C-alpha positions as a Markdown table, in Angstrom:
| # | Residue | x | y | z |
|---|---|---|---|---|
| 1 | Met | -14.5 | -13.8 | -31.6 |
| 2 | Thr | -14.9 | -10.1 | -31.4 |
| 3 | Ser | -12.1 | -7.6 | -31.6 |
| 4 | Phe | -11.3 | -5.3 | -28.7 |
| 5 | Ala | -8.7 | -2.6 | -27.6 |
| 6 | Val | -7.5 | -1.9 | -24.1 |
| 7 | Arg | -6.4 | 1.6 | -23.4 |
| 8 | Leu | -4.7 | 2.6 | -20.2 |
| 9 | Glu | -6.8 | 4.4 | -17.6 |
| 10 | Pro | -4.3 | 5.1 | -14.8 |
| 11 | Ala | -6.9 | 5.9 | -12.1 |
| 12 | Ala | -6.2 | 2.7 | -10.1 |
| 13 | Ala | -2.5 | 2.8 | -10.5 |
| 14 | Pro | -1.5 | 4.7 | -7.3 |
| 15 | Arg | -2.9 | 2.0 | -5.0 |
| 16 | Leu | -1.2 | -0.8 | -7.0 |
| 17 | Ala | 2.1 | 1.1 | -7.0 |
| 18 | Ala | 1.9 | 1.5 | -3.2 |
| 19 | Ala | 1.2 | -2.2 | -2.8 |
| 20 | Val | 4.1 | -3.1 | -5.1 |
| 21 | Leu | 6.4 | -0.7 | -3.2 |
| 22 | Leu | 5.5 | -2.2 | 0.2 |
| 23 | Phe | 6.0 | -5.7 | -1.2 |
| 24 | His | 9.5 | -4.9 | -2.5 |
| 25 | Leu | 10.5 | -3.1 | 0.6 |
| 26 | Leu | 9.5 | -6.1 | 2.7 |
| 27 | Ala | 11.4 | -8.3 | 0.3 |
| 28 | Ala | 14.5 | -6.1 | 0.7 |
| 29 | Leu | 14.2 | -6.1 | 4.5 |
| 30 | Ala | 13.6 | -9.8 | 4.9 |
| 31 | Pro | 17.3 | -10.9 | 4.7 |
| 32 | Leu | 18.1 | -8.4 | 7.5 |
| 33 | Leu | 15.2 | -9.7 | 9.7 |
| 34 | Ala | 16.3 | -13.3 | 9.0 |
| 35 | Arg | 19.9 | -12.5 | 10.0 |
| 36 | Val | 21.4 | -13.7 | 6.7 |
| 37 | Pro | 25.1 | -13.0 | 6.4 |
| 38 | Ala | 25.7 | -9.3 | 5.5 |
| 39 | Ala | 27.1 | -9.9 | 1.9 |
| 40 | Leu | 24.3 | -12.3 | 1.0 |
| 41 | Gly | 21.7 | -10.1 | 2.6 |
| 42 | Ala | 23.0 | -7.1 | 0.5 |
| 43 | Val | 22.7 | -9.1 | -2.7 |
| 44 | Phe | 19.1 | -10.1 | -1.8 |
| 45 | Ala | 18.2 | -6.5 | -0.9 |
| 46 | Val | 19.6 | -5.1 | -4.1 |
| 47 | Thr | 17.8 | -7.8 | -6.1 |
| 48 | Ala | 14.5 | -6.8 | -4.5 |
| 49 | Leu | 15.1 | -3.1 | -5.3 |
| 50 | Val | 16.0 | -3.9 | -8.9 |
| 51 | Gly | 12.9 | -6.0 | -9.2 |
| 52 | Phe | 10.9 | -3.0 | -8.0 |
| 53 | Val | 12.2 | -0.8 | -10.8 |
| 54 | Gln | 11.3 | -3.5 | -13.3 |
| 55 | Thr | 7.8 | -4.0 | -11.9 |
| 56 | Leu | 7.3 | -0.2 | -11.8 |
| 57 | Ser | 7.9 | -0.1 | -15.5 |
| 58 | Arg | 4.9 | -2.4 | -16.0 |
| 59 | Leu | 2.4 | -0.4 | -13.9 |
| 60 | Pro | 0.0 | 1.9 | -15.6 |
| 61 | Gly | 1.3 | 5.5 | -15.8 |
| 62 | Arg | 3.4 | 7.9 | -17.8 |
| 63 | His | 6.6 | 5.8 | -17.2 |
| 64 | Cys | 5.1 | 2.6 | -18.7 |
| 65 | Thr | 6.5 | 1.4 | -22.0 |
| 66 | Leu | 3.2 | 0.0 | -23.3 |
| 67 | Ala | 0.4 | 2.4 | -24.1 |
| 68 | Glu | -2.3 | 0.3 | -25.8 |
| 69 | Val | -3.2 | -3.2 | -26.8 |
| 70 | Arg | -5.5 | -4.5 | -29.5 |
| 71 | His | -6.7 | -7.9 | -30.5 |
| 72 | Asp | -8.7 | -8.4 | -33.8 |
| 73 | Gly | -9.6 | -12.0 | -33.3 |
| 74 | Arg | -6.5 | -13.3 | -35.0 |
| 75 | Gln | -3.5 | -11.1 | -34.0 |
| 76 | Trp | -2.3 | -9.0 | -31.1 |
| 77 | Thr | -1.0 | -5.5 | -31.8 |
| 78 | Val | 0.6 | -3.1 | -29.4 |
| 79 | Arg | 1.3 | 0.6 | -29.4 |
| 80 | Leu | 4.3 | 1.8 | -27.4 |
| 81 | Ala | 4.3 | 5.0 | -25.4 |
| 82 | Gly | 5.4 | 8.0 | -27.5 |
| 83 | Ser | 4.6 | 6.2 | -30.8 |
| 84 | Arg | 1.7 | 6.4 | -33.1 |
| 85 | Ser | 2.4 | 3.2 | -35.0 |
| 86 | Trp | 1.0 | -0.2 | -34.1 |
| 87 | Leu | 3.4 | -3.2 | -33.9 |
| 88 | Pro | 2.4 | -6.8 | -34.4 |
| 89 | Ala | 3.0 | -8.7 | -31.1 |
| 90 | Glu | 3.0 | -12.1 | -29.7 |
| 91 | Leu | 1.5 | -13.0 | -26.3 |
| 92 | Cys | 4.1 | -14.6 | -24.1 |
| 93 | Asp | 3.4 | -17.6 | -21.9 |
| 94 | Ala | 4.3 | -15.6 | -18.8 |
| 95 | Ser | 0.9 | -13.8 | -19.1 |
| 96 | Arg | -1.5 | -14.5 | -16.2 |
| 97 | Ala | -5.1 | -13.6 | -15.4 |
| 98 | Tyr | -6.4 | -13.6 | -11.9 |
| 99 | Ser | -9.7 | -12.4 | -10.6 |
| 100 | Arg | -8.8 | -8.7 | -10.0 |
| 101 | Leu | -5.3 | -8.5 | -11.6 |
| 102 | Val | -3.9 | -9.3 | -15.1 |
| 103 | Tyr | -0.3 | -9.5 | -16.1 |
| 104 | Ile | 0.2 | -9.5 | -19.9 |
| 105 | Arg | 3.6 | -9.8 | -21.5 |
| 106 | Phe | 4.2 | -9.3 | -25.2 |
| 107 | Glu | 7.1 | -9.7 | -27.6 |
| 108 | Ala | 6.9 | -6.9 | -30.1 |
| 109 | Glu | 9.7 | -6.9 | -32.6 |
| 110 | Thr | 12.7 | -7.8 | -30.4 |
| 111 | Arg | 11.4 | -6.0 | -27.2 |
| 112 | His | 9.5 | -7.6 | -24.4 |
| 113 | Val | 6.8 | -5.3 | -22.9 |
| 114 | Gly | 4.2 | -5.9 | -20.3 |
| 115 | Trp | 1.4 | -4.5 | -18.2 |
| 116 | Leu | 0.3 | -5.2 | -14.7 |
| 117 | Leu | -3.3 | -4.2 | -14.7 |
| 118 | Pro | -5.7 | -4.1 | -11.7 |
| 119 | Ser | -9.4 | -4.5 | -12.5 |
| 120 | Gly | -10.1 | -0.8 | -12.1 |
| 121 | Ser | -7.6 | 0.5 | -14.6 |
| 122 | Val | -9.5 | -0.5 | -17.7 |
| 123 | Pro | -13.3 | -0.7 | -18.3 |
| 124 | Ala | -15.0 | -3.8 | -16.9 |
| 125 | Gly | -16.0 | -5.3 | -20.2 |
| 126 | Asp | -12.5 | -4.9 | -21.7 |
| 127 | Phe | -11.0 | -6.4 | -18.5 |
| 128 | Arg | -13.2 | -9.5 | -18.8 |
| 129 | Arg | -12.4 | -9.9 | -22.5 |
| 130 | Leu | -8.7 | -9.5 | -21.8 |
| 131 | Lys | -8.8 | -12.1 | -19.0 |
| 132 | Ala | -10.7 | -14.6 | -21.3 |
| 133 | Arg | -8.1 | -14.1 | -24.1 |
| 134 | Ile | -5.2 | -14.7 | -21.8 |
| 135 | Arg | -6.8 | -17.8 | -20.3 |
| 136 | Leu | -7.4 | -19.2 | -23.7 |
| 137 | Ala | -4.0 | -18.4 | -25.0 |
| 138 | Cys | -1.9 | -19.5 | -22.1 |
């Protein structure tokens, strides 16, 4: 297999961030619309908002922990934001590849880092290779 690298191109990130925000806001409002008891509804709403913060950290942009991913045919390596060094990483089973969206999750040292990538955020060839790697590994 050939090696490849995926570098972040955050051009498609604003639309994805808006969709994620809308999804989490609807999840936070759902208990109120379903007339769940107030205490339980507050717990569900807070959980949805905390989930938004966690999801936002995986979207392409300056706030994302993961900056670049490489695969050389045998091993995954990742470069974290603000660092020049590459860390060996292991692809987690939680990674998923869909037709226009990829979620990759890595364990690098003791940290779990991930990306939620729409098809327009990386070059088309890299996106296809990444999807194929994830489908083969998971």
